[in-house]
Wavefront OBJ file of the C-alpha trace (Angstrom):
o trace
v 94.479 116.379 108.425
v 97.778 117.018 110.044
v 96.375 120.633 110.297
v 92.942 120.052 111.723
v 94.366 117.849 114.374
v 97.218 120.894 115.059
v 94.490 123.068 115.537
v 92.775 121.053 118.714
v 96.350 119.420 119.763
v 99.784 119.504 119.956
v 101.907 118.231 117.482
v 102.798 115.391 119.324
v 99.429 114.327 118.459
v 99.881 113.850 114.921
v 102.135 111.230 115.144
v 99.783 109.104 117.866
v 96.756 109.223 115.314
v 98.268 106.670 112.762
v 99.512 103.995 115.691
v 95.908 104.587 117.155
v 93.965 103.901 114.238
v 96.125 100.938 113.615
v 95.767 99.199 116.898
v 92.182 100.080 116.288
v 92.214 98.019 113.210
v 93.983 95.262 114.696
v 92.201 95.018 117.295
v 88.800 95.045 115.258
v 90.584 92.504 112.459
v 90.554 89.904 115.590
v 87.353 89.251 115.509
v 87.633 87.378 111.896
v 87.493 84.029 111.752
v 90.116 81.925 109.628
v 88.493 81.677 106.085
v 91.088 78.517 105.140
v 89.603 75.379 106.021
v 91.487 73.099 108.793
v 92.620 70.752 106.165
v 94.361 73.169 103.913
v 96.298 74.743 106.561
v 99.596 74.527 107.311
v 101.058 74.290 110.491
v 103.913 76.845 111.626
v 106.852 75.952 111.657
v 110.698 76.765 110.623
v 110.907 74.535 107.492
v 107.333 75.390 106.402
v 108.380 78.714 106.579
v 111.902 78.505 105.133
v 109.811 76.669 101.697
v 107.305 79.247 101.873
v 109.949 82.195 101.883
v 111.596 79.807 98.965
v 108.609 79.832 97.081
v 108.193 83.740 97.337
v 111.456 84.802 96.362
v 111.498 82.566 93.254
v 108.867 83.814 91.682
v 109.622 86.670 89.452
v 106.827 88.148 89.033
v 106.891 88.890 92.854
v 110.339 90.378 92.363
v 109.058 92.746 89.752
v 106.183 93.883 91.826
v 108.187 94.449 94.862
v 111.289 96.242 93.210
v 108.939 98.614 91.572
v 106.482 98.880 94.792
v 109.914 100.137 96.223
v 111.384 102.691 93.919
v 107.541 104.201 93.540
v 107.504 104.117 97.636
v 111.665 105.840 97.899
v 110.275 108.714 95.127
v 107.334 109.076 97.197
v 109.099 109.521 100.469
v 111.834 111.695 98.834
v 108.981 113.865 97.552
v 107.523 114.118 101.005
v 110.911 114.863 102.791
v 111.878 117.540 100.515
v 108.515 119.313 99.711
v 108.838 121.288 102.464
v 112.377 122.537 102.122
v 111.532 123.249 98.637
v 107.890 125.188 99.100
v 109.314 127.398 102.041
v 112.874 128.100 101.325
v 113.015 127.619 97.449
v 109.871 129.296 96.522
v 109.513 131.090 99.924
v 106.188 130.545 100.131
v 105.954 128.215 103.622
v 102.515 130.012 104.730
v 101.804 128.018 101.615
v 102.983 124.795 102.072
v 99.871 123.207 103.385
v 97.580 124.351 100.392
v 100.598 123.283 97.755
v 101.496 119.957 99.393
v 97.429 119.506 99.376
v 96.867 120.033 96.173
v 99.610 118.057 94.500
v 98.310 114.809 96.998
v 94.774 115.593 95.231
v 96.900 115.834 91.936
v 98.542 112.139 92.374
v 95.077 111.081 93.861
v 93.753 112.043 90.735
v 95.980 110.953 88.675
v 96.156 107.455 89.800
v 92.524 107.078 89.588
v 92.894 108.706 85.675
v 95.369 105.840 85.123
v 93.408 103.225 86.538
v 90.346 103.755 84.321
v 92.761 104.300 81.563
v 94.082 100.743 82.288
v 91.455 98.826 82.428
v 89.697 100.874 79.560
v 92.769 100.277 76.928
l 1 2 3 4 5 6 7 8 9 10 11 12 13 14 15 16 17 18 19 20 21 22 23 24 25 26 27 28 29 30 31 32 33 34 35 36 37 38 39 40 41 42 43 44 45 46 47 48 49 50 51 52 53 54 55 56 57 58 59 60 61 62 63 64 65 66 67 68 69 70 71 72 73 74 75 76 77 78 79 80 81 82 83 84 85 86 87 88 89 90 91 92 93 94 95 96 97 98 99 100 101 102 103 104 105 106 107 108 109 110 111 112 113 114 115 116 117 118 119 120 121 122
């Protein structure tokens, strides 16, 4: 997608597209109504916020998931940050970067779908 945007606009537009989509989604979500009945809603206050944070931080399952998610996001960020250097300078194929990067993304997506299928089946 970044390459397609570069063909029609400047590199700055690549960085403006995600926040623009985020703003559109945020504004679109403002149309949604609250699904929780008024009788079950908790008023927004500092004490209720502290109580909720304490409940979340004492949940071991949540802490395990957030730790694993953080580690996976760190690995993905390291891959994204270093892939251009590895492909361009180590393998000396900077013109192939977009194809290799896109191919790796497709492989990762396929692996995720395969993992999801196998996890639900077994």
